[in-house]
C-alpha positions as CSV (number, residue, x, y, z in Angstrom):
1,M,-85.3,-42.7,53.7
2,Q,-86.1,-39.6,51.7
3,L,-86.1,-40.2,47.9
4,Y,-83.6,-38.2,45.9
5,K,-84.8,-36.1,43.0
6,I,-83.9,-37.7,39.7
7,P,-81.4,-35.5,37.9
8,L,-82.0,-34.6,34.2
9,R,-79.3,-32.9,32.3
10,F,-81.4,-30.0,31.2
11,P,-85.0,-30.4,32.0
12,I,-86.0,-26.7,31.8
13,H,-88.7,-26.4,29.2
14,M,-87.2,-28.6,26.5
15,S,-88.4,-28.0,23.0
16,T,-91.6,-29.9,22.1
17,V,-92.1,-31.6,18.8
18,D,-94.2,-29.8,16.2
19,E,-98.0,-29.6,16.2
20,Q,-98.5,-32.3,13.6
21,V,-96.5,-34.8,15.6
22,Q,-98.2,-33.6,18.9
23,D,-101.5,-34.5,17.3
24,R,-100.2,-38.0,16.4
25,I,-99.1,-38.5,19.9
26,H,-102.5,-37.4,21.3
27,K,-104.3,-39.7,18.9
28,L,-101.9,-42.6,19.9
29,M,-102.7,-42.0,23.6
30,E,-106.5,-41.7,22.9
31,D,-106.8,-44.8,20.6
32,G,-104.4,-46.9,22.8
33,S,-106.6,-46.2,25.8
34,K,-109.7,-47.4,24.0
35,I,-108.0,-50.6,22.7
36,L,-106.5,-51.5,26.1
37,G,-109.5,-50.6,28.1
38,L,-107.1,-48.9,30.5
39,R,-106.3,-45.2,30.7
40,L,-102.8,-44.3,29.3
41,V,-100.7,-41.6,31.1
42,F,-97.3,-40.5,30.0
43,H,-94.8,-39.0,32.6
44,D,-92.6,-37.0,30.2
45,R,-89.2,-36.5,31.6
46,L,-88.1,-34.4,28.6
47,W,-91.1,-32.1,28.4
48,R,-91.2,-32.9,24.7
49,S,-94.5,-34.6,23.9
50,G,-96.7,-31.5,24.1
51,L,-99.4,-33.6,25.8
52,C,-102.0,-31.7,27.9
53,H,-102.6,-32.3,31.6
54,E,-105.2,-35.1,31.2
55,W,-102.6,-37.3,29.4
56,R,-99.8,-36.5,31.8
57,H,-101.5,-37.1,35.2
58,H,-103.5,-39.9,36.8
59,N,-106.9,-38.3,37.0
60,Q,-109.2,-41.2,37.8
61,K,-111.3,-40.8,40.9
62,A,-109.4,-43.5,42.8
63,C,-106.1,-41.6,42.1
64,T,-107.4,-38.1,42.8
65,K,-109.0,-39.1,46.0
66,N,-105.7,-40.5,47.4
67,M,-103.8,-37.5,46.1
68,V,-106.1,-35.1,47.9
69,K,-105.8,-37.2,51.1
70,D,-102.0,-37.4,50.8
71,Q,-101.4,-34.0,49.3
72,T,-99.7,-35.9,46.3
73,E,-96.5,-36.6,48.2
74,T,-96.8,-40.4,48.2
75,C,-97.9,-40.5,44.6
76,F,-95.1,-38.1,43.5
77,S,-92.4,-40.1,45.3
78,Y,-93.6,-43.4,43.8
79,C,-94.6,-42.5,40.3
80,M,-92.1,-39.8,39.5
81,Q,-89.1,-41.1,41.4
82,E,-89.2,-44.7,42.4
83,V,-90.7,-46.1,39.3
84,H,-88.5,-44.1,37.1
85,R,-85.3,-45.1,38.9
86,E,-86.3,-48.8,38.8
87,L,-87.4,-49.1,35.2
88,I,-84.9,-46.8,33.5
89,D,-82.9,-49.9,32.4
90,N,-85.9,-52.4,32.1
91,P,-87.4,-51.9,28.7
92,E,-90.1,-54.6,29.4
93,G,-91.5,-52.6,32.2
94,R,-93.8,-54.4,34.8
95,I,-97.2,-54.8,36.3
96,Q,-97.1,-53.2,39.7
97,T,-99.2,-52.2,42.6
98,C,-99.1,-48.6,43.7
99,P,-99.0,-47.6,47.4
100,W,-102.7,-47.3,47.4
101,G,-103.2,-51.0,46.3
102,L,-104.2,-50.1,42.7
103,T,-102.7,-52.2,39.8
104,E,-101.2,-50.6,36.8
105,I,-98.8,-51.3,33.9
106,A,-95.6,-49.2,33.7
107,I,-93.3,-49.3,30.6
108,P,-90.3,-47.0,29.9
109,V,-90.3,-45.0,26.8
110,Y,-87.0,-44.5,24.9
111,M,-86.3,-41.8,22.3
112,G,-83.3,-43.0,20.3
113,G,-81.8,-44.6,23.4
114,V,-82.6,-41.7,25.7
115,F,-85.0,-42.5,28.6
116,A,-87.9,-40.2,27.8
117,G,-90.3,-41.2,30.6
118,I,-92.8,-43.8,31.7
119,L,-96.0,-44.8,30.0
120,Y,-98.6,-46.0,32.5
121,A,-101.8,-47.9,31.8
122,G,-104.4,-48.1,34.5
123,P,-105.2,-48.1,37.3
124,C,-107.3,-51.3,37.7
125,W,-108.2,-53.4,40.8
126,F,-106.6,-56.8,41.1
127,G,-106.9,-57.0,44.9
128,Q,-109.3,-58.5,47.3
129,G,-112.9,-57.3,47.7
130,E,-114.6,-54.4,45.8
131,P,-112.6,-51.7,44.0
132,P,-112.2,-48.4,45.9
133,Q,-114.0,-46.4,43.2
134,D,-116.7,-47.3,40.5
135,D,-114.4,-46.1,37.7
136,V,-111.8,-48.7,38.4
137,I,-112.1,-51.8,36.3
138,I,-111.4,-55.4,37.5
139,P,-109.2,-57.4,35.2
140,P,-110.6,-60.9,34.4
141,S,-107.2,-62.6,35.0
142,M,-103.4,-62.0,35.2
143,A,-103.1,-63.3,31.6
144,W,-105.4,-60.3,30.6
145,L,-102.9,-57.9,32.3
146,E,-99.9,-59.6,30.8
147,E,-101.4,-59.3,27.3
148,R,-101.9,-55.6,27.9
149,Q,-98.3,-55.2,29.1
150,T,-97.2,-56.4,25.7
151,M,-99.6,-54.0,24.0
152,V,-98.4,-51.1,26.1
153,G,-94.9,-52.0,25.2
154,A,-95.7,-51.7,21.6
155,I,-97.4,-48.3,22.2
156,A,-94.4,-47.1,24.1
157,T,-92.2,-48.0,21.1
158,Q,-94.5,-46.0,18.8
159,L,-94.4,-43.1,21.2
160,G,-90.6,-43.1,21.3
161,N,-90.5,-43.2,17.5
162,L,-92.8,-40.2,17.4
163,L,-90.7,-38.3,19.9
164,K,-87.5,-38.8,17.9
165,G,-89.3,-37.9,14.7
166,L,-87.7,-34.5,15.0
167,P,-84.3,-33.6,16.5
168,F,-84.3,-32.3,20.1
169,Y,-83.8,-28.9,18.5
170,T,-83.2,-27.1,15.3
171,P,-80.5,-24.4,14.7
172,S,-83.2,-21.7,15.0
173,D,-84.3,-22.9,18.4
174,R,-83.0,-20.3,20.7
175,R,-84.1,-22.1,23.8
176,Q,-81.8,-25.0,23.2
177,R,-79.1,-22.8,21.8
178,I,-79.0,-20.9,25.1
179,L,-78.8,-24.1,27.1
180,D,-76.1,-25.5,24.9
181,F,-74.1,-22.3,25.2
182,M,-74.3,-22.4,29.0
183,A,-73.5,-26.1,29.2
184,E,-70.4,-25.7,27.1
185,N,-69.1,-22.8,29.3
186,L,-70.2,-23.7,32.8
187,D,-66.6,-23.4,34.1
188,K,-66.3,-19.8,32.8
189,K,-67.5,-16.6,34.3
190,L,-70.5,-16.0,32.1
191,S,-72.5,-12.8,31.8
192,I,-75.4,-11.6,29.8
193,N,-73.1,-9.9,27.5
194,D,-71.4,-13.2,26.5
195,L,-74.8,-14.6,25.7
196,A,-75.8,-11.5,23.8
197,I,-72.8,-11.9,21.6
198,E,-73.6,-15.6,21.0
199,L,-77.1,-14.7,20.0
200,D,-76.3,-11.6,18.0
201,L,-78.5,-9.5,20.3
202,S,-78.1,-6.5,22.6
203,P,-77.7,-7.4,26.3
204,S,-81.1,-6.0,27.1
205,R,-82.8,-7.9,24.4
206,A,-80.9,-11.1,25.4
207,G,-82.3,-10.7,28.9
208,H,-85.8,-10.3,27.6
209,V,-85.4,-13.5,25.5
210,I,-84.3,-15.4,28.6
211,K,-87.3,-14.2,30.5
212,E,-89.7,-15.0,27.6
213,L,-88.3,-18.5,27.1
214,F,-87.6,-19.7,30.6
215,E,-89.6,-17.4,32.9
216,M,-86.5,-16.6,34.8
217,T,-83.6,-14.2,34.7
218,F,-80.2,-15.0,33.2
219,P,-78.5,-15.5,36.6
220,Q,-81.3,-17.8,37.7
221,L,-81.2,-19.9,34.6
222,L,-77.4,-20.1,34.7
223,K,-77.5,-21.3,38.3
224,S,-80.1,-23.8,37.6
225,V,-78.2,-25.3,34.7
226,R,-75.0,-25.4,36.7
227,L,-76.8,-27.2,39.6
228,Q,-78.4,-29.7,37.3
229,E,-75.1,-30.5,35.7
230,A,-73.6,-30.9,39.3
231,A,-76.3,-33.4,40.1
232,H,-75.5,-35.4,37.0
233,L,-71.8,-35.4,37.8
234,L,-72.5,-36.5,41.4
235,T,-74.3,-39.6,40.2
236,S,-72.3,-40.4,37.2
237,T,-68.7,-39.9,38.3
238,D,-66.6,-40.3,41.5
239,R,-65.1,-36.8,41.3
240,S,-64.9,-34.9,44.5
241,I,-67.5,-32.4,45.4
242,A,-64.8,-29.7,45.3
243,D,-63.9,-30.7,41.8
244,I,-67.5,-30.8,40.6
245,S,-68.1,-27.4,42.2
246,G,-65.3,-25.8,40.2
247,Q,-66.2,-27.6,37.1
248,V,-69.8,-26.2,37.0
249,G,-68.6,-22.7,37.8
250,F,-68.8,-22.2,41.5
251,T,-65.6,-20.6,42.9
252,Q,-66.6,-21.4,46.6
253,Q,-67.6,-24.9,47.6
254,N,-69.6,-23.7,50.6
255,Y,-71.7,-21.5,48.4
256,F,-72.1,-24.3,45.9
257,S,-73.4,-26.7,48.7
258,N,-75.8,-24.0,50.0
259,Q,-77.3,-23.4,46.6
260,F,-77.5,-27.1,45.8
261,M,-79.3,-27.8,49.1
262,Q,-81.8,-25.1,48.3
263,M,-82.6,-26.7,44.9
264,F,-82.5,-30.4,45.8
265,E,-83.3,-30.2,49.6
266,V,-80.2,-32.3,50.5
267,S,-76.5,-31.6,50.5
268,P,-74.3,-32.8,47.5
269,R,-72.8,-35.5,49.7
270,E,-76.2,-36.8,50.9
271,Y,-77.5,-36.6,47.3
272,R,-74.8,-38.9,46.1
273,K,-75.1,-41.2,49.1
274,Q,-78.8,-41.6,48.5
275,Y,-78.3,-42.4,44.8
276,I,-75.7,-45.0,45.5
277,S,-77.8,-46.6,48.2
278,S,-80.7,-46.8,45.8
279,I,-78.9,-48.8,43.1
């Protein structure tokens, strides 16, 4: 069965923490990796940590070799979808074996009760025979791994505390202000003029701000926010698709379903069905 795409309320370029906190997060990842003897990677659902590519992706030889061979599809489905779905309500995390036979530790990170992502430590080789690559370590025992699971849990707590060190946004943060304005008015017929009034800008300047902050036009951003909210409602309520369509600002259900399929690659009905079957 095709895995559904995990809905985020508003995942579009969320504000990152300030540079000082980013530096502390980077040092936590770096020092934690040295202490553990395993590479830490954080899959940041909120796009908030400010971590660079090397701390957000599995880049060991064993991982990149499989990614190239599989064109990343298996890794993405497992790491970014299946693990997130299964661990979102499991704060202790787990020691797991990935589809390629590599062992890793996966611990959810919470920011003030909000699921912020998964902190991975690994991979290592706990299988039979020789490891697939020379950069993969062999743990001496399961007890060694379990000890590190506890340590990764402590690091995940520190990471969550750092992420919530600043609020999601400040009053001066236009990016979040725009998203909030759209979210509060999804059932209305919004135009760039409405947003311009909210931001105290001219319509043309408001359009430029949208392009600068989100790399898309006002209509594109509004549609994306509407569809993300629709995905959230499909998996968190039992409202009909027609009701949800109207609630997020689509006047025609057929058009809504067409746009939803373009974004999520499944129909709204199938999206809800896949979510329910995965619980």
